[in-house]
N, CA, C, O and the ligand as a Tripos MOL2 file, in Angstrom:
@<TRIPOS>MOLECULE
protein
  313   311    79     0     0
PROTEIN
NO_CHARGES

@<TRIPOS>ATOM
      1 N           0.8220   -1.1580    0.0710 N.3       1 MET1
      2 CA         -0.0060    0.1030    0.0130 C.3       1 MET1
      3 C           0.8820    1.2430    0.0070 C.2       1 MET1
      4 O           1.8540    1.3280    0.7580 O.2       1 MET1
      5 N           0.5120    2.2210   -0.9370 N.am      2 SER2
      6 CA          1.2270    3.5010   -0.9140 C.3       2 SER2
      7 C           1.0630    4.3620    0.2260 C.2       2 SER2
      8 O          -0.0600    4.4410    0.7250 O.2       2 SER2
      9 N           2.1300    5.0940    0.7660 N.am      3 THR3
     10 CA          1.9910    5.9360    1.9840 C.3       3 THR3
     11 C           1.8260    7.4060    1.4450 C.2       3 THR3
     12 O           1.5950    8.3780    2.1640 O.2       3 THR3
     13 N           1.9850    7.4320    0.0120 N.am      4 LYS4
     14 CA          1.9620    8.8940   -0.4890 C.3       4 LYS4
     15 C           0.4560    9.3890   -0.4490 C.2       4 LYS4
     16 O          -0.5620    8.6980   -0.5060 O.2       4 LYS4
     17 N           0.5710   10.6840   -0.3430 N.am      5 THR5
     18 CA         -0.8680   11.3920   -0.4250 C.3       5 THR5
     19 C          -1.1870   11.5230   -1.8380 C.2       5 THR5
     20 O          -0.3080   11.4260   -2.6950 O.2       5 THR5
     21 N          -2.5630   11.7680   -2.1520 N.am      6 LEU6
     22 CA         -2.8450   12.0420   -3.4860 C.3       6 LEU6
     23 C          -2.1550   13.1990   -4.0650 C.2       6 LEU6
     24 O          -1.8130   13.1290   -5.2460 O.2       6 LEU6
     25 N          -1.8920   14.3240   -3.3380 N.am      7 LYS7
     26 CA         -1.1560   15.4790   -3.8300 C.3       7 LYS7
     27 C           0.2630   15.0230   -4.2570 C.2       7 LYS7
     28 O           0.7590   15.5190   -5.2680 O.2       7 LYS7
     29 N           0.9960   14.0180   -3.4670 N.am      8 GLU8
     30 CA          2.2760   13.6310   -3.7890 C.3       8 GLU8
     31 C           2.2590   12.7900   -5.0500 C.2       8 GLU8
     32 O           3.1810   12.9100   -5.8570 O.2       8 GLU8
     33 N           1.2470   11.9320   -5.2670 N.am      9 GLU9
     34 CA          1.1520   11.1110   -6.3230 C.3       9 GLU9
     35 C           0.9190   11.9740   -7.6300 C.2       9 GLU9
     36 O           1.4260   11.7270   -8.7240 O.2       9 GLU9
     37 N           0.1080   12.9800   -7.3490 N.am     10 HIS10
     38 CA         -0.1330   13.9480   -8.4130 C.3      10 HIS10
     39 C           1.0880   14.6580   -8.9670 C.2      10 HIS10
     40 O           1.3090   14.7940  -10.1700 O.2      10 HIS10
     41 N           1.8450   15.0900   -8.0020 N.am     11 ARG11
     42 CA          3.1220   15.7960   -8.3010 C.3      11 ARG11
     43 C           4.1510   14.8500   -8.9920 C.2      11 ARG11
     44 O           4.9100   15.2640   -9.8680 O.2      11 ARG11
     45 N           4.1380   13.5180   -8.5420 N.am     12 ASP12
     46 CA          5.0520   12.5690   -9.2160 C.3      12 ASP12
     47 C           4.5530   12.2470  -10.6600 C.2      12 ASP12
     48 O           5.3770   11.9660  -11.5300 O.2      12 ASP12
     49 N           3.2680   12.2820  -10.9170 N.am     13 ARG13
     50 CA          2.8160   12.1540  -12.4240 C.3      13 ARG13
     51 C           3.2620   13.3330  -13.0800 C.2      13 ARG13
     52 O           3.8450   13.1660  -14.1520 O.2      13 ARG13
     53 N           3.0910   14.6080  -12.6150 N.am     14 ILE14
     54 CA          3.5520   15.8330  -13.3150 C.3      14 ILE14
     55 C           5.0230   15.7640  -13.5550 C.2      14 ILE14
     56 O           5.4660   16.1500  -14.6370 O.2      14 ILE14
     57 N           5.8810   15.2610  -12.5460 N.am     15 SER15
     58 CA          7.3150   15.0990  -12.7650 C.3      15 SER15
     59 C           7.6100   14.0640  -13.8280 C.2      15 SER15
     60 O           8.5120   14.2890  -14.6350 O.2      15 SER15
     61 N           6.9400   12.9920  -13.8790 N.am     16 GLU16
     62 CA          7.1890   11.9690  -14.8900 C.3      16 GLU16
     63 C           6.8780   12.5830  -16.3380 C.2      16 GLU16
     64 O           7.6850   12.4740  -17.2610 O.2      16 GLU16
     65 N           5.6880   13.2130  -16.4620 N.am     17 ALA17
     66 CA          5.3410   13.6610  -17.7520 C.3      17 ALA17
     67 C           6.3630   14.7680  -18.1910 C.2      17 ALA17
     68 O           6.7360   14.8540  -19.3610 O.2      17 ALA17
     69 N           6.7880   15.5870  -17.2300 N.am     18 ALA18
     70 CA          7.7850   16.6090  -17.5050 C.3      18 ALA18
     71 C           9.1000   16.0200  -18.1840 C.2      18 ALA18
     72 O           9.6320   16.4780  -19.1950 O.2      18 ALA18
     73 N           9.5250   14.9250  -17.4440 N.am     19 ALA19
     74 CA         10.7020   14.2310  -17.8780 C.3      19 ALA19
     75 C          10.5710   13.6760  -19.3100 C.2      19 ALA19
     76 O          11.4740   13.7380  -20.1450 O.2      19 ALA19
     77 N           9.4140   13.1540  -19.5010 N.am     20 ALA20
     78 CA          9.0350   12.5450  -20.8070 C.3      20 ALA20
     79 C           9.1820   13.5320  -21.9570 C.2      20 ALA20
     80 O           9.6330   13.1810  -23.0470 O.2      20 ALA20
     81 N           8.7850   14.7990  -21.6830 N.am     21 ILE21
     82 CA          8.6380   15.7660  -22.7920 C.3      21 ILE21
     83 C           9.7340   16.8630  -22.7640 C.2      21 ILE21
     84 O           9.6900   17.8670  -23.4750 O.2      21 ILE21
     85 N          10.7330   16.5780  -21.8680 N.am     22 ALA22
     86 CA         11.8330   17.5460  -21.6830 C.3      22 ALA22
     87 C          12.6370   17.7060  -22.9240 C.2      22 ALA22
     88 O          13.0490   18.8130  -23.2720 O.2      22 ALA22
     89 N          12.8730   16.5930  -23.6120 N.am     23 ASP23
     90 CA         13.6740   16.6960  -24.8550 C.3      23 ASP23
     91 C          12.9140   17.1560  -26.0840 C.2      23 ASP23
     92 O          13.4130   17.1030  -27.2080 O.2      23 ASP23
     93 N          11.7560   17.5860  -25.8500 N.am     24 TRP24
     94 CA         10.8450   18.1120  -26.9370 C.3      24 TRP24
     95 C          10.4490   19.4630  -26.7110 C.2      24 TRP24
     96 O           9.3030   19.7600  -26.3720 O.2      24 TRP24
     97 N          11.5440   20.4540  -26.9230 N.am     25 PRO25
     98 CA         11.2980   21.7750  -26.5190 C.3      25 PRO25
     99 C          10.1860   22.4990  -27.2500 C.2      25 PRO25
    100 O           9.5440   23.3890  -26.6910 O.2      25 PRO25
    101 N           9.9560   22.1190  -28.5050 N.am     26 ALA26
    102 CA          8.9500   22.7450  -29.4340 C.3      26 ALA26
    103 C           7.6200   22.5910  -28.6520 C.2      26 ALA26
    104 O           6.8530   23.5410  -28.4980 O.2      26 ALA26
    105 N           7.3860   21.3610  -28.1720 N.am     27 LEU27
    106 CA          6.2560   21.1590  -27.4470 C.3      27 LEU27
    107 C           6.0080   21.9030  -26.1910 C.2      27 LEU27
    108 O           4.9800   22.5640  -26.0470 O.2      27 LEU27
    109 N           7.0040   21.8080  -25.1970 N.am     28 TRP28
    110 CA          6.7540   22.5160  -23.9040 C.3      28 TRP28
    111 C           6.7880   24.0060  -24.0850 C.2      28 TRP28
    112 O           6.1190   24.6950  -23.3140 O.2      28 TRP28
    113 N           7.5610   24.6130  -25.1060 N.am     29 ARG29
    114 CA          7.5730   26.0090  -25.3340 C.3      29 ARG29
    115 C           6.2120   26.4670  -25.8260 C.2      29 ARG29
    116 O           5.7900   27.5780  -25.5040 O.2      29 ARG29
    117 N           5.5430   25.6760  -26.5650 N.am     30 ASP30
    118 CA          4.1350   25.9910  -27.1090 C.3      30 ASP30
    119 C           3.1730   25.9030  -25.8830 C.2      30 ASP30
    120 O           2.2900   26.7510  -25.7510 O.2      30 ASP30
    121 N           3.3230   24.9540  -25.0430 N.am     31 LEU31
    122 CA          2.5010   24.7590  -23.8810 C.3      31 LEU31
    123 C           2.6210   25.9880  -23.0310 C.2      31 LEU31
    124 O           1.6440   26.5500  -22.5380 O.2      31 LEU31
    125 N           3.9010   26.3940  -22.8770 N.am     32 LEU32
    126 CA          4.0750   27.5670  -22.0040 C.3      32 LEU32
    127 C           3.5510   28.7970  -22.4790 C.2      32 LEU32
    128 O           3.2280   29.6630  -21.6660 O.2      32 LEU32
    129 N           3.4220   28.9860  -23.7690 N.am     33 LYS33
    130 CA          2.8940   30.0910  -24.4470 C.3      33 LYS33
    131 C           1.5130   30.2200  -24.3620 C.2      33 LYS33
    132 O           0.9510   31.3110  -24.2740 O.2      33 LYS33
    133 N           0.8740   29.0150  -24.3880 N.am     34 LEU34
    134 CA         -0.6690   28.8560  -24.3560 C.3      34 LEU34
    135 C          -1.3040   28.9930  -22.8950 C.2      34 LEU34
    136 O          -2.3310   29.6190  -22.6300 O.2      34 LEU34
    137 N          -0.5610   28.3440  -22.0700 N.am     35 HIS35
    138 CA         -1.0240   28.1680  -20.7060 C.3      35 HIS35
    139 C          -0.5160   29.2850  -19.7200 C.2      35 HIS35
    140 O           0.3120   29.0740  -18.8340 O.2      35 HIS35
    141 N          -1.1180   30.5110  -19.9820 N.am     36 VAL36
    142 CA         -0.6500   31.6990  -19.2270 C.3      36 VAL36
    143 C          -1.9000   32.2180  -18.5430 C.2      36 VAL36
    144 O          -3.0140   31.9210  -18.9740 O.2      36 VAL36
    145 N          -1.7130   33.0430  -17.4080 N.am     37 ALA37
    146 CA         -2.7760   33.5350  -16.7790 C.3      37 ALA37
    147 C          -3.4860   34.6730  -17.5680 C.2      37 ALA37
    148 O          -2.8430   35.4760  -18.2430 O.2      37 ALA37
    149 N          -4.8870   34.7070  -17.4490 N.am     38 GLY38
    150 CA         -5.5390   35.7770  -18.0030 C.3      38 GLY38
    151 C          -5.7290   36.9560  -16.9080 C.2      38 GLY38
    152 O          -5.0240   36.9160  -15.9000 O.2      38 GLY38
    153 N          -6.4830   37.7990  -17.0480 N.am     39 ALA39
    154 CA         -6.6640   39.0590  -16.2250 C.3      39 ALA39
    155 C          -7.3900   38.5490  -14.9270 C.2      39 ALA39
    156 O          -7.2340   39.1490  -13.8640 O.2      39 ALA39
    157 N          -8.0930   37.5620  -15.0180 N.am     40 ASP40
    158 CA         -8.7650   36.8900  -13.8460 C.3      40 ASP40
    159 C          -7.9550   35.9560  -13.0480 C.2      40 ASP40
    160 O          -8.4030   35.4540  -12.0170 O.2      40 ASP40
    161 N          -6.7490   35.7040  -13.5050 N.am     41 GLY41
    162 CA         -5.8210   34.8030  -12.8430 C.3      41 GLY41
    163 C          -6.0210   33.4550  -13.2260 C.2      41 GLY41
    164 O          -5.3130   32.6050  -12.6870 O.2      41 GLY41
    165 N          -6.9170   33.0940  -14.1170 N.am     42 ARG42
    166 CA         -7.1670   31.6960  -14.5830 C.3      42 ARG42
    167 C          -6.4220   31.4690  -15.8490 C.2      42 ARG42
    168 O          -6.0870   32.3950  -16.5880 O.2      42 ARG42
    169 N          -6.1560   30.1480  -16.0960 N.am     43 CYS43
    170 CA         -5.2700   29.7560  -17.3550 C.3      43 CYS43
    171 C          -6.1730   29.9340  -18.6120 C.2      43 CYS43
    172 O          -7.2680   29.3930  -18.7660 O.2      43 CYS43
    173 N          -5.5270   30.8080  -19.5270 N.am     44 ARG44
    174 CA         -6.1500   30.9930  -20.7550 C.3      44 ARG44
    175 C          -6.1430   29.8070  -21.7380 C.2      44 ARG44
    176 O          -6.9990   29.7460  -22.6210 O.2      44 ARG44
    177 N          -5.1770   28.8480  -21.6000 N.am     45 GLY45
    178 CA         -5.1570   27.6880  -22.3620 C.3      45 GLY45
    179 C          -6.0340   26.6810  -21.9870 C.2      45 GLY45
    180 O          -6.2750   25.7670  -22.7770 O.2      45 GLY45
    181 N          -6.5900   26.7300  -20.7900 N.am     46 CYS46
    182 CA         -7.5000   25.7000  -20.2980 C.3      46 CYS46
    183 C          -8.9660   26.2040  -20.4490 C.2      46 CYS46
    184 O          -9.8760   25.5970  -19.8840 O.2      46 CYS46
    185 N          -9.1740   27.1860  -21.1230 N.am     47 LEU47
    186 CA        -10.5640   27.6950  -21.2430 C.3      47 LEU47
    187 C         -11.4060   26.5150  -21.7850 C.2      47 LEU47
    188 O         -11.0150   25.7410  -22.6590 O.2      47 LEU47
    189 N         -12.5570   26.4700  -21.1910 N.am     48 SER48
    190 CA        -13.6040   25.3240  -21.6650 C.3      48 SER48
    191 C         -15.0240   25.9930  -21.5400 C.2      48 SER48
    192 O         -15.2980   26.7910  -20.6430 O.2      48 SER48
    193 N         -15.8950   25.5960  -22.5160 N.am     49 ALA49
    194 CA        -17.1860   26.0540  -22.5190 C.3      49 ALA49
    195 C         -18.0540   25.4600  -21.3220 C.2      49 ALA49
    196 O         -19.0580   26.0000  -20.8580 O.2      49 ALA49
    197 N         -17.5490   24.3710  -20.9440 N.am     50 VAL50
    198 CA        -18.3680   23.6240  -19.9250 C.3      50 VAL50
    199 C         -18.0500   23.8000  -18.4680 C.2      50 VAL50
    200 O         -18.8840   23.5520  -17.5970 O.2      50 VAL50
    201 N         -16.7720   24.2530  -18.1970 N.am     51 ARG51
    202 CA        -16.3680   24.4780  -16.8540 C.3      51 ARG51
    203 C         -15.3860   25.7310  -16.7380 C.2      51 ARG51
    204 O         -14.9110   26.3400  -17.6970 O.2      51 ARG51
    205 N         -15.1890   25.9790  -15.5070 N.am     52 MET52
    206 CA        -14.3490   27.1870  -15.3340 C.3      52 MET52
    207 C         -12.7630   26.7470  -15.4050 C.2      52 MET52
    208 O         -12.3320   25.7070  -14.9070 O.2      52 MET52
    209 N         -12.0640   27.6040  -16.0280 N.am     53 ALA53
    210 CA        -10.6160   27.3230  -16.1950 C.3      53 ALA53
    211 C          -9.9210   27.2770  -14.7770 C.2      53 ALA53
    212 O         -10.3070   27.9940  -13.8540 O.2      53 ALA53
    213 N          -8.9710   26.4700  -14.6740 N.am     54 PRO54
    214 CA         -8.1550   26.4570  -13.3950 C.3      54 PRO54
    215 C          -7.4290   27.6570  -13.0780 C.2      54 PRO54
    216 O          -7.1230   28.4300  -13.9860 O.2      54 PRO54
    217 N          -7.1380   27.8790  -11.9370 N.am     55 ARG55
    218 CA         -6.1140   29.1420  -11.6560 C.3      55 ARG55
    219 C          -4.7950   28.7910  -12.2130 C.2      55 ARG55
    220 O          -4.3700   27.6360  -12.2200 O.2      55 ARG55
    221 N          -4.1260   29.8520  -12.7010 N.am     56 SER56
    222 CA         -2.8160   29.8350  -13.2230 C.3      56 SER56
    223 C          -1.8150   29.8470  -12.1140 C.2      56 SER56
    224 O          -1.9530   30.5630  -11.1210 O.2      56 SER56
    225 N          -0.7320   28.9860  -12.3130 N.am     57 PRO57
    226 CA         -0.3680   28.0990  -13.2800 C.3      57 PRO57
    227 C          -1.2170   26.6690  -13.2760 C.2      57 PRO57
    228 O          -1.3130   26.0020  -12.2460 O.2      57 PRO57
    229 N          -1.7380   26.3240  -14.3580 N.am     58 CYS58
    230 CA         -2.4180   25.0220  -14.4290 C.3      58 CYS58
    231 C          -1.4910   23.8650  -14.3210 C.2      58 CYS58
    232 O          -0.2740   24.0260  -14.2380 O.2      58 CYS58
    233 N          -2.0540   22.7160  -14.3210 N.am     59 HIS59
    234 CA         -1.1250   21.3830  -14.2200 C.3      59 HIS59
    235 C          -0.2740   21.3410  -15.4910 C.2      59 HIS59
    236 O           0.8900   20.9500  -15.4090 O.2      59 HIS59
    237 N          -0.8000   21.7270  -16.6740 N.am     60 ILE60
    238 CA          0.0380   21.6750  -17.8980 C.3      60 ILE60
    239 C           1.0770   22.6930  -17.7580 C.2      60 ILE60
    240 O           2.2290   22.3280  -17.9920 O.2      60 ILE60
    241 N           0.8690   23.9270  -17.4100 N.am     61 ALA61
    242 CA          1.9510   24.9190  -17.2400 C.3      61 ALA61
    243 C           2.9380   24.3380  -16.2960 C.2      61 ALA61
    244 O           4.1170   24.3570  -16.6500 O.2      61 ALA61
    245 N           2.6270   23.8210  -15.1410 N.am     62 ALA62
    246 CA          3.4190   23.3660  -14.2030 C.3      62 ALA62
    247 C           4.3890   22.2480  -14.8060 C.2      62 ALA62
    248 O           5.5970   22.2210  -14.5710 O.2      62 ALA62
    249 N           3.7180   21.3340  -15.6060 N.am     63 MET63
    250 CA          4.5040   20.2710  -16.2450 C.3      63 MET63
    251 C           5.4680   20.7770  -17.2210 C.2      63 MET63
    252 O           6.6010   20.2960  -17.2510 O.2      63 MET63
    253 N           5.0720   21.8140  -18.1130 N.am     64 ALA64
    254 CA          5.8800   22.3520  -19.1560 C.3      64 ALA64
    255 C           6.9620   23.0990  -18.4740 C.2      64 ALA64
    256 O           8.0960   22.9510  -18.9300 O.2      64 ALA64
    257 N           6.7830   23.9250  -17.3940 N.am     65 SER65
    258 CA          7.9120   24.5820  -16.8490 C.3      65 SER65
    259 C           8.9660   23.7260  -16.1300 C.2      65 SER65
    260 O          10.1450   24.0650  -16.0280 O.2      65 SER65
    261 N           8.4170   22.5230  -15.6110 N.am     66 HIS66
    262 CA          9.2960   21.5690  -15.0900 C.3      66 HIS66
    263 C          10.0870   20.9450  -16.1850 C.2      66 HIS66
    264 O          11.2720   20.6630  -16.0100 O.2      66 HIS66
    265 N           9.4600   20.7150  -17.3300 N.am     67 ALA67
    266 CA         10.2310   20.0650  -18.4200 C.3      67 ALA67
    267 C          11.2840   21.1660  -18.9650 C.2      67 ALA67
    268 O          12.2950   20.7950  -19.5620 O.2      67 ALA67
    269 N          11.0610   22.2860  -18.7780 N.am     68 ALA68
    270 CA         12.1110   23.2830  -19.2060 C.3      68 ALA68
    271 C          13.2190   23.2300  -18.3530 C.2      68 ALA68
    272 O          14.3610   23.2660  -18.8100 O.2      68 ALA68
    273 N          12.9650   23.1400  -17.0550 N.am     69 VAL69
    274 CA         14.0500   23.0560  -16.0450 C.3      69 VAL69
    275 C          15.0040   21.6970  -16.3780 C.2      69 VAL69
    276 O          16.2350   21.7110  -16.3910 O.2      69 VAL69
    277 N          14.2330   20.6380  -16.6180 N.am     70 ILE70
    278 CA         14.9270   19.3160  -16.7590 C.3      70 ILE70
    279 C          15.7630   19.4450  -18.0890 C.2      70 ILE70
    280 O          16.9000   18.9750  -18.1450 O.2      70 ILE70
    281 N          15.1420   20.1330  -19.2310 N.am     71 PHE71
    282 CA         15.9340   20.3240  -20.4580 C.3      71 PHE71
    283 C          17.2200   21.0840  -20.1340 C.2      71 PHE71
    284 O          18.3120   20.6250  -20.4680 O.2      71 PHE71
    285 N          17.1010   22.1980  -19.5100 N.am     72 GLN72
    286 CA         18.3590   23.0070  -19.1340 C.3      72 GLN72
    287 C          19.3340   22.0830  -18.3340 C.2      72 GLN72
    288 O          20.4920   21.9120  -18.7160 O.2      72 GLN72
    289 N          18.8500   21.5220  -17.2680 N.am     73 GLU73
    290 CA         19.8340   20.5780  -16.5610 C.3      73 GLU73
    291 C          20.4710   19.4810  -17.4640 C.2      73 GLU73
    292 O          21.6360   19.1410  -17.2590 O.2      73 GLU73
    293 N          19.7470   18.9300  -18.4380 N.am     74 ARG74
    294 CA         20.3810   17.8520  -19.2740 C.3      74 ARG74
    295 C          21.3150   18.6160  -20.1950 C.2      74 ARG74
    296 O          22.4020   18.0940  -20.4410 O.2      74 ARG74
    297 N          21.0170   19.8010  -20.7350 N.am     75 ALA75
    298 CA         21.9300   20.6110  -21.5720 C.3      75 ALA75
    299 C          23.1430   20.8990  -20.8200 C.2      75 ALA75
    300 O          24.2110   20.8730  -21.4320 O.2      75 ALA75
    301 N          23.1250   21.1750  -19.5500 N.am     76 LEU76
    302 CA         24.3720   21.4770  -18.8270 C.3      76 LEU76
    303 C          25.2300   20.3140  -18.6380 C.2      76 LEU76
    304 O          26.4560   20.4190  -18.5930 O.2      76 LEU76
    305 N          24.5480   19.1000  -18.5170 N.am     77 ARG77
    306 CA         25.4350   17.8690  -18.3090 C.3      77 ARG77
    307 C          26.0910   17.4560  -19.5450 C.2      77 ARG77
    308 O          27.0830   16.7280  -19.5000 O.2      77 ARG77
    309 N          25.5580   17.9130  -20.7450 N.am     78 ASN78
    310 CA         26.2170   17.4860  -21.9400 C.3      78 ASN78
    311 C          27.3240   18.3920  -22.4640 C.2      78 ASN78
    312 O          27.9360   18.0900  -23.4880 O.2      78 ASN78
    313 ZN         -3.7610   25.5560  -18.7040 Zn       79 ZN79
@<TRIPOS>BOND
     1     1     2 1
     2     2     3 1
     3     3     4 2
     4     3     5 am
     5     5     6 1
     6     6     7 1
     7     7     8 2
     8     7     9 am
     9     9    10 1
    10    10    11 1
    11    11    12 2
    12    11    13 am
    13    13    14 1
    14    14    15 1
    15    15    16 2
    16    15    17 am
    17    17    18 1
    18    18    19 1
    19    19    20 2
    20    19    21 am
    21    21    22 1
    22    22    23 1
    23    23    24 2
    24    23    25 am
    25    25    26 1
    26    26    27 1
    27    27    28 2
    28    27    29 am
    29    29    30 1
    30    30    31 1
    31    31    32 2
    32    31    33 am
    33    33    34 1
    34    34    35 1
    35    35    36 2
    36    35    37 am
    37    37    38 1
    38    38    39 1
    39    39    40 2
    40    39    41 am
    41    41    42 1
    42    42    43 1
    43    43    44 2
    44    43    45 am
    45    45    46 1
    46    46    47 1
    47    47    48 2
    48    47    49 am
    49    49    50 1
    50    50    51 1
    51    51    52 2
    52    51    53 am
    53    53    54 1
    54    54    55 1
    55    55    56 2
    56    55    57 am
    57    57    58 1
    58    58    59 1
    59    59    60 2
    60    59    61 am
    61    61    62 1
    62    62    63 1
    63    63    64 2
    64    63    65 am
    65    65    66 1
    66    66    67 1
    67    67    68 2
    68    67    69 am
    69    69    70 1
    70    70    71 1
    71    71    72 2
    72    71    73 am
    73    73    74 1
    74    74    75 1
    75    75    76 2
    76    75    77 am
    77    77    78 1
    78    78    79 1
    79    79    80 2
    80    79    81 am
    81    81    82 1
    82    82    83 1
    83    83    84 2
    84    83    85 am
    85    85    86 1
    86    86    87 1
    87    87    88 2
    88    87    89 am
    89    89    90 1
    90    90    91 1
    91    91    92 2
    92    91    93 am
    93    93    94 1
    94    94    95 1
    95    95    96 2
    96    95    97 am
    97    97    98 1
    98    98    99 1
    99    99   100 2
   100    99   101 am
   101   101   102 1
   102   102   103 1
   103   103   104 2
   104   103   105 am
   105   105   106 1
   106   106   107 1
   107   107   108 2
   108   107   109 am
   109   109   110 1
   110   110   111 1
   111   111   112 2
   112   111   113 am
   113   113   114 1
   114   114   115 1
   115   115   116 2
   116   115   117 am
   117   117   118 1
   118   118   119 1
   119   119   120 2
   120   119   121 am
   121   121   122 1
   122   122   123 1
   123   123   124 2
   124   123   125 am
   125   125   126 1
   126   126   127 1
   127   127   128 2
   128   127   129 am
   129   129   130 1
   130   130   131 1
   131   131   132 2
   132   131   133 am
   133   133   134 1
   134   134   135 1
   135   135   136 2
   136   135   137 am
   137   137   138 1
   138   138   139 1
   139   139   140 2
   140   139   141 am
   141   141   142 1
   142   142   143 1
   143   143   144 2
   144   143   145 am
   145   145   146 1
   146   146   147 1
   147   147   148 2
   148   147   149 am
   149   149   150 1
   150   150   151 1
   151   151   152 2
   152   151   153 am
   153   153   154 1
   154   154   155 1
   155   155   156 2
   156   155   157 am
   157   157   158 1
   158   158   159 1
   159   159   160 2
   160   159   161 am
   161   161   162 1
   162   162   163 1
   163   163   164 2
   164   163   165 am
   165   165   166 1
   166   166   167 1
   167   167   168 2
   168   167   169 am
   169   169   170 1
   170   170   171 1
   171   171   172 2
   172   171   173 am
   173   173   174 1
   174   174   175 1
   175   175   176 2
   176   175   177 am
   177   177   178 1
   178   178   179 1
   179   179   180 2
   180   179   181 am
   181   181   182 1
   182   182   183 1
   183   183   184 2
   184   183   185 am
   185   185   186 1
   186   186   187 1
   187   187   188 2
   188   187   189 am
   189   189   190 1
   190   190   191 1
   191   191   192 2
   192   191   193 am
   193   193   194 1
   194   194   195 1
   195   195   196 2
   196   195   197 am
   197   197   198 1
   198   198   199 1
   199   199   200 2
   200   199   201 am
   201   201   202 1
   202   202   203 1
   203   203   204 2
   204   203   205 am
   205   205   206 1
   206   206   207 1
   207   207   208 2
   208   207   209 am
   209   209   210 1
   210   210   211 1
   211   211   212 2
   212   211   213 am
   213   213   214 1
   214   214   215 1
   215   215   216 2
   216   215   217 am
   217   217   218 1
   218   218   219 1
   219   219   220 2
   220   219   221 am
   221   221   222 1
   222   222   223 1
   223   223   224 2
   224   223   225 am
   225   225   226 1
   226   226   227 1
   227   227   228 2
   228   227   229 am
   229   229   230 1
   230   230   231 1
   231   231   232 2
   232   231   233 am
   233   233   234 1
   234   234   235 1
   235   235   236 2
   236   235   237 am
   237   237   238 1
   238   238   239 1
   239   239   240 2
   240   239   241 am
   241   241   242 1
   242   242   243 1
   243   243   244 2
   244   243   245 am
   245   245   246 1
   246   246   247 1
   247   247   248 2
   248   247   249 am
   249   249   250 1
   250   250   251 1
   251   251   252 2
   252   251   253 am
   253   253   254 1
   254   254   255 1
   255   255   256 2
   256   255   257 am
   257   257   258 1
   258   258   259 1
   259   259   260 2
   260   259   261 am
   261   261   262 1
   262   262   263 1
   263   263   264 2
   264   263   265 am
   265   265   266 1
   266   266   267 1
   267   267   268 2
   268   267   269 am
   269   269   270 1
   270   270   271 1
   271   271   272 2
   272   271   273 am
   273   273   274 1
   274   274   275 1
   275   275   276 2
   276   275   277 am
   277   277   278 1
   278   278   279 1
   279   279   280 2
   280   279   281 am
   281   281   282 1
   282   282   283 1
   283   283   284 2
   284   283   285 am
   285   285   286 1
   286   286   287 1
   287   287   288 2
   288   287   289 am
   289   289   290 1
   290   290   291 1
   291   291   292 2
   292   291   293 am
   293   293   294 1
   294   294   295 1
   295   295   296 2
   296   295   297 am
   297   297   298 1
   298   298   299 1
   299   299   300 2
   300   299   301 am
   301   301   302 1
   302   302   303 1
   303   303   304 2
   304   303   305 am
   305   305   306 1
   306   306   307 1
   307   307   308 2
   308   307   309 am
   309   309   310 1
   310   310   311 1
   311   311   312 2
@<TRIPOS>SUBSTRUCTURE
     1 MET1         2 RESIDUE 1 A MET
     2 SER2         6 RESIDUE 1 A SER
     3 THR3        10 RESIDUE 1 A THR
     4 LYS4        14 RESIDUE 1 A LYS
     5 THR5        18 RESIDUE 1 A THR
     6 LEU6        22 RESIDUE 1 A LEU
     7 LYS7        26 RESIDUE 1 A LYS
     8 GLU8        30 RESIDUE 1 A GLU
     9 GLU9        34 RESIDUE 1 A GLU
    10 HIS10       38 RESIDUE 1 A HIS
    11 ARG11       42 RESIDUE 1 A ARG
    12 ASP12       46 RESIDUE 1 A ASP
    13 ARG13       50 RESIDUE 1 A ARG
    14 ILE14       54 RESIDUE 1 A ILE
    15 SER15       58 RESIDUE 1 A SER
    16 GLU16       62 RESIDUE 1 A GLU
    17 ALA17       66 RESIDUE 1 A ALA
    18 ALA18       70 RESIDUE 1 A ALA
    19 ALA19       74 RESIDUE 1 A ALA
    20 ALA20       78 RESIDUE 1 A ALA
    21 ILE21       82 RESIDUE 1 A ILE
    22 ALA22       86 RESIDUE 1 A ALA
    23 ASP23       90 RESIDUE 1 A ASP
    24 TRP24       94 RESIDUE 1 A TRP
    25 PRO25       98 RESIDUE 1 A PRO
    26 ALA26      102 RESIDUE 1 A ALA
    27 LEU27      106 RESIDUE 1 A LEU
    28 TRP28      110 RESIDUE 1 A TRP
    29 ARG29      114 RESIDUE 1 A ARG
    30 ASP30      118 RESIDUE 1 A ASP
    31 LEU31      122 RESIDUE 1 A LEU
    32 LEU32      126 RESIDUE 1 A LEU
    33 LYS33      130 RESIDUE 1 A LYS
    34 LEU34      134 RESIDUE 1 A LEU
    35 HIS35      138 RESIDUE 1 A HIS
    36 VAL36      142 RESIDUE 1 A VAL
    37 ALA37      146 RESIDUE 1 A ALA
    38 GLY38      150 RESIDUE 1 A GLY
    39 ALA39      154 RESIDUE 1 A ALA
    40 ASP40      158 RESIDUE 1 A ASP
    41 GLY41      162 RESIDUE 1 A GLY
    42 ARG42      166 RESIDUE 1 A ARG
    43 CYS43      170 RESIDUE 1 A CYS
    44 ARG44      174 RESIDUE 1 A ARG
    45 GLY45      178 RESIDUE 1 A GLY
    46 CYS46      182 RESIDUE 1 A CYS
    47 LEU47      186 RESIDUE 1 A LEU
    48 SER48      190 RESIDUE 1 A SER
    49 ALA49      194 RESIDUE 1 A ALA
    50 VAL50      198 RESIDUE 1 A VAL
    51 ARG51      202 RESIDUE 1 A ARG
    52 MET52      206 RESIDUE 1 A MET
    53 ALA53      210 RESIDUE 1 A ALA
    54 PRO54      214 RESIDUE 1 A PRO
    55 ARG55      218 RESIDUE 1 A ARG
    56 SER56      222 RESIDUE 1 A SER
    57 PRO57      226 RESIDUE 1 A PRO
    58 CYS58      230 RESIDUE 1 A CYS
    59 HIS59      234 RESIDUE 1 A HIS
    60 ILE60      238 RESIDUE 1 A ILE
    61 ALA61      242 RESIDUE 1 A ALA
    62 ALA62      246 RESIDUE 1 A ALA
    63 MET63      250 RESIDUE 1 A MET
    64 ALA64      254 RESIDUE 1 A ALA
    65 SER65      258 RESIDUE 1 A SER
    66 HIS66      262 RESIDUE 1 A HIS
    67 ALA67      266 RESIDUE 1 A ALA
    68 ALA68      270 RESIDUE 1 A ALA
    69 VAL69      274 RESIDUE 1 A VAL
    70 ILE70      278 RESIDUE 1 A ILE
    71 PHE71      282 RESIDUE 1 A PHE
    72 GLN72      286 RESIDUE 1 A GLN
    73 GLU73      290 RESIDUE 1 A GLU
    74 ARG74      294 RESIDUE 1 A ARG
    75 ALA75      298 RESIDUE 1 A ALA
    76 LEU76      302 RESIDUE 1 A LEU
    77 ARG77      306 RESIDUE 1 A ARG
    78 ASN78      310 RESIDUE 1 A ASN
    79 ZN79       313 GROUP 0 **** ****
């Protein structure tokens, strides 16, 4: 049985996804451009007709910015 909280599990998933797309800068750069805060503080990239957009930074923006950090760390190692 896992002793991690749901929040920790969620953060792990975001980290895993970030590591997976880190070497694909065209993707995370586009995501970072799209998923920015609007005037109301909510993500403009997550706009939906059926539900309210999440507060910025959304999970996609968090993953993309984490991917950018991983990308830079990998570049420094090479
Ligand atoms: Zn978003």
